[in-house]
N, C-alpha and C positions, 0 to 999 in steps of 0.2 A: 523561419526563426524570427521572433520578435523580442525586443528588449523594451520593457515598459517601466517608466518612472512616473506614476500618476501624479498630477498636480495637487490633488486633494482627495479626501475620503468621501466626497459628496456623491461619487458614483456608486456607493453602496446600495445594495438592494434594500427596499423598504422592509421586507421581511426575509432577511437572508437565512438560509438553512444552516444546519449544523455543519461546521467545517472541521475536517480531520486533517491534522498536521503531523508531519514527521520531521524531526530535526536530525541533521546528519553533518558529518565533517570529520576531520582528523582528531587525534587525541589532543586534549588541552586547548581546543579551539573555543571552548566556553559554552557548549550546548546546554549543559545542566544549569549553568549560571544564568543563561539567557531565559530559560523557562522559569527558573526561580524568580527572576526579575519581573517577568510577565505576571506571575501569580502574585508577587508581593505588591507591585505597583497598581494592579487592578483590584487589590484588596480582596482577593479570593482565597487567601490562606487562612485556615482556622487558627485562632490564637494559640491553642495548645500545640499545634503542629509547628508553628513558627517558633514558639518558645523552646520546643525540643530541639529544633535545628540550631537555634542560637546557642543552646547549652553544648551541643555536640561540636559546634564550631570553635569553642574554647580549646578543644583538644586537637582538632584537625586544621586549624587556621582561622584567623579572624574573619576572612572574607568568605569562608566556606559555607556559611549558613544558607546562602542562596542556592548553591548547588545541592545542598543536603535536603532541600525541599523535594527533590526528585530522586536523588541517589539514596535509596533506602537500605540497601544491603550493607552489612558490616564490612564485607570485602571491598565494596565500592568506596566506603569512607576511608578505610585504611590505605588503599592504594591511590585514592584520588582520581579514579577513572570510573566511567559508567560501564557496567557489565551487562545488566539485564535491560530489557525495554521497560521503561516506566511510563505509564499512562496517567495523564492528569487532565481533569476537566476544569474549565473556567468559563465565565460568561461575562459579557458586557451588555449594556442596554441595547446594543445593535446586533449581537450575535452570540451564539454558543460555540465552544471549541472543545475538541479532544486532541491533546498533544501527546505524541509518542516520542519520548526522549530516547534515541537509539545510540548504542555505543559507537565510539570513534575508533577504538583499537581494532587493528586488522583481524585479530583473533575472533572478534565478535561481529564480523561483517554480516553473518547470517541473521543477526538480530535487526540489522538495518533493513534487510529484505522483509522481515516480518512487519516492521513498522510501516514501510512504504507500500506494502501490498494493499492496504485499505485506505491510504491517505489521498486527499485531494491536492495538498500542497506540500512540497518538500522545502524546508528551510535549511540550506546548506551553508554552514558557517565556515569562513575562511579567515585564518589568522592574518591580519594585515602585515605582519612582519615576515611571514613565510610564503605567502601567495598560494597558488594552487599546487597542492602536493598530490602524490599518487592516491592516497586514500580518499581525498576529496574528489578526485577524478572518478574513482570507483563509485562513490556515492551518487555523483551526478548521473553516471551511466545507469546505475541501478534504478534511480528515479525515473529515467526515460524508459528503461526496459519494463518497469512495473506499471507504466501507464499513468504516472502521476501527472495531473493536469497543469501544474504550474510550479516553477522552481523560483525560490527567493534566494539570492546570493546575499547573505548577511556578512559583510566584511567587518569582523569584530576586532576589538583591541585597537581601534583607530587612535585612541589616546596615546598609545605607545609608539606611534609614528607621527606624533604631533599633528594629527588630523590632516595629513598631507593629501591633497586632491589628486596629484599625479599617481601616488601609490594606489589609491582607490581605483582610478581609471585603468591602470595597468592590469590590476587583478580582474576587473570586470571584463576587459578585453580577452583575457586568458580563458575565463569561464565561458563567455559567450561563444568563442571560437570552438571550444571543446563541446559544449552543449549542442551547437549547430551540427557537429559531426555525429552526435548521438541521435538527434532527432531534429529534422529541419524545421518542424512547426512547434517545438516546445517553447512556450512563453517563459521568459526569464526577467525577473525584476531585481535590481541591485539596490541595497540600502547600506550606508556606512553607519556603524554604531559602536557603542561600548556597553556590553552587557553588564559589566561589573559596576559601572557608574550610572547606568540607566540612560545614556545618551541615545536618542532616536529609537528607543524600545517602546515605551509608552508615551513619554513626553519628548517633544523636539529638543534637539541639542543646541545649546547656546554657543558651542565651540565650533560649529560648522556654518560659515556664512556662504559657502559655495554650493550647498545642497538645498534644493527647494522641494524635494519630494516628501512623501509621507513618512511617518514613523512606521515601525514594523506593525504595531497594533492597528494603526489606521489602514494600512494596506490589507491586513488580514480581515478586518471588519468589512472592507469594501470589495474584495476580490470576488468576481462572479465565476462560479464553477457550474458548468453545465450538468444538469441532473439527468440528461439523456443517458440511461444506463448502458445502452448498447446500440449497435447498428442492426440488430437481429430481431426476429419475432419472439413470441412468447416461449419461455423456457422454464419448466418446473421440474427440478430433480426431486423425485419422490423420496421423502424421508421416512414416511410412516403410512401404513394402510390402516385406516380407522374403522373398526367394526365394533360398535358398542355392545352387541349381544344382549339387548334388552327388548322387552315386549313392545315398547313404544317405538324403538328404532331397529326392529329386527331386519329390515331391508336396507339399512344405511351402510354404504361403503364409500368412504371418502379417502382421497389421496392428498396427504399433507406435505407441504414443503414451502420454500421461499421462492417467490417469482423472481427470476434472474434475467428478465429481458422482455421487451415488448409490453403488451397489455392483453388481458384475458377477460372475456365477457361470456355470460350464459348465451348459448347458441353458437359459439365459435366452433369451427371444425378443428379437431386436433389429431395428432398422430402420436401413438405410444412408441417410443424408441427404447431398445433397438428392434423390437418385434415388427414394427411397421403397421400395427393394427390401428384402424381409424375409428373415431367416434365423435361425439359432440358434447360440449360442456352443458350439463343440465343446470347446476347451481354452483355458486362459489360461497363457501362459508368462512367466517372468521369468528374469533372469540366474541366479538361485539355484534355479530349478526351477519346476514347475507350481504353480498356486494353485487352491485350492478356492473362494476368494472374493477379489476385488480391491476395494480401498477407495480413496477419493479421494486423489490425490497420488502414487499408485504408478505407476511406469513399467512397462507391460505390453505383451505381444504377444498379440493375440487371433486364434485360428483359428476359422473359421466352418464350419458343417456343410455349407453349399452353396457351389458354385463360382460366386460372384457377382462383379460388377465393382466393385472398391473401389480408390480412388486416393488419393494424398496430397491433403489438403484436404477430403476427405469426413469425415463425422462419424458414428460408430456410436453409436446411442442406444437406450435402453430402449424396447421396443415399447409398454410401458404408459404412457410419458410422453414423447411425441414433441414436441420444441420447435418453435416457429414457424420458418418458412423464408420469407424474402421479400427483395425488393430495395428496399423503401421503409423506411428506418430513421429513427426519431426518437431522438436521443441528446443527452446532455449532453457538452460538450467543454470541456477546459482548453486554451486556445490558447497555444502555446509559442514561436512565432517572431515576429520583428519585422514581417514582412509580414502585414497584416491579412487575415482571412478574409472573403470577400464571397459573396453569393448568385451562383450561376453559375460559381464556381471549380471546377476539376477537380482531384481529389486521388487518391491511392492509399490504400486502406484495407487494413490487415493485421489479420485477425481469426482467432485460432487459427492453423491451418496454411494458411489460405487468404488469398490476396491478390487484390484486384479494384480496378479503377478505379471512381470514383464522382463524381457531380456534386452540388454543394451546391444543393439546390432552394430552401431557405428558411432564413433566420436567424429563428428563432421569437422568441427574446428573449435579452437579455444581463442577467446578474445584477449588481446593485450590492451589493458585499460589505459595505458599511457598514450599509445598512438592509434588505438582502435583497429589495429591490423588483426585480421582473422588468421590464425596459424592453423593450416589444414592438418587433419589426421593426427592429432596429438596422441602420444602414448597413453596419457591419462589426464584426468581433470583433478588437480589437487584442491585442498581446502581453499575456499573463497574464490575459486575460478568461476568464470562465466563462459559457458560454451554451448555449442549446438550439438544435439545428439539425435540419433534415430533409435526409437524403441519399438519393440513388437510386444503387444499385450496379449495375454491369454484370453481376455474377454474384450470385445469391441468397445471402444469409448464413443460416447455421443457428445460432441463438443464443437466449439467455434474457435476461430483464430483469436488469440488473446487480444489482438489489436481491435477486434470487433466486439468482444464481450469479455470483460475482465473476470466475471464470475464463472462462465462456462469454459473459458479458455485457459484456466489455471489448474494446476494439480500439485500434489506433493509426492516426493519420492521417499519411501521409508526403507531404511536398512533392516532387512529381515533378521539379521544376526543379533542386533541390539534393540530393535524396535524404536530407533530414534529417527527423527526427521532428517533426511540426508540432503534434500534439495527442494528448492521451489522451481516449478516448471511452468513455462508459458508456451502454449501450443502455437506452432508456426503453420503446420498443415496436418491434416488427417487423410491418409490414403484410403479411399473407400473400396478398393479392389478386393 
């Protein structure tokens, strides 16, 4: 566990990649206001959007226009809370950003899971007056569980506690101790700020003489996030089999998808899972032409040297690193719907490009987010619960531990009765027996 307060933004990468950020925290901690401040002070808000928010603020409160830059739903404006995940893009000369403003209300915890699932950094806001509360703990744990690379503790509303250093340090100690229990190697950075007044958001605060660290924007511009997508070899979940059926390409058979691990080159030996058929990569095509090497995140079409049976839902993997394939899945779930999950329930699992029915064999434990105790064999997992379960799928899954590969290690659970997303799942193990 490390706590970092960089001295300056000079450690930024010369050509830093796109950074994906999720904000989180309890209700009224100021997440939407913070993002609005970032957009406003970096001058990345379109004038008509800003004018519309300012007009709306006359009805919903004079300070509301910053939050209204992200809270677009009418219900959000009327209630003064964030309900849906709002995604905003902004850029500075040093970096580009996508920010997911996630709800703080416990009822919408599932939306925080959505935002964190693809984020590099989680900015967890804590009200300086309240300290670390249960919902903030839940969000820190979800950030760790979802594999977010860095957590920023933004201690907001410092102006309401007279910029007291002791208050800031006490909150930081609470968050660090809790984050250490969630994940021993999760980097944490703490920044005192006031989103409403702009202190330490984009510009340094003149009100804090005891803080020598960066502003929030300086930190985000300079944080280095490893782009090593996984600890595993090549993984390509087949989304589509391409057969042009033209005279010019009558022999063309390509397997399209997004590479989710390792690298892939023509000549590489591969295995098609779950069948176990082996072949060799002949060529790798893209919209812009053939590739000599494909890297994680690229959308590619692979042609194989042999005429083998490959369908949507299959996975093409490196022969040197074949992942587990099995029907007995142990996974951590974030349960997202009001109907509790119980042992014996039947659900639909969507993993990569494959969907299969599954039965809940066992509820292993439910996590108490306050003390991180695992309560064994719960009767059910209620809304917003985080728990470990054992599933048995009708069709074997080809996947990795979530800790090794976020793409191939995650899945969603769908409630068959309503066709709604019921849970986000992270694979702990796959039994290959």
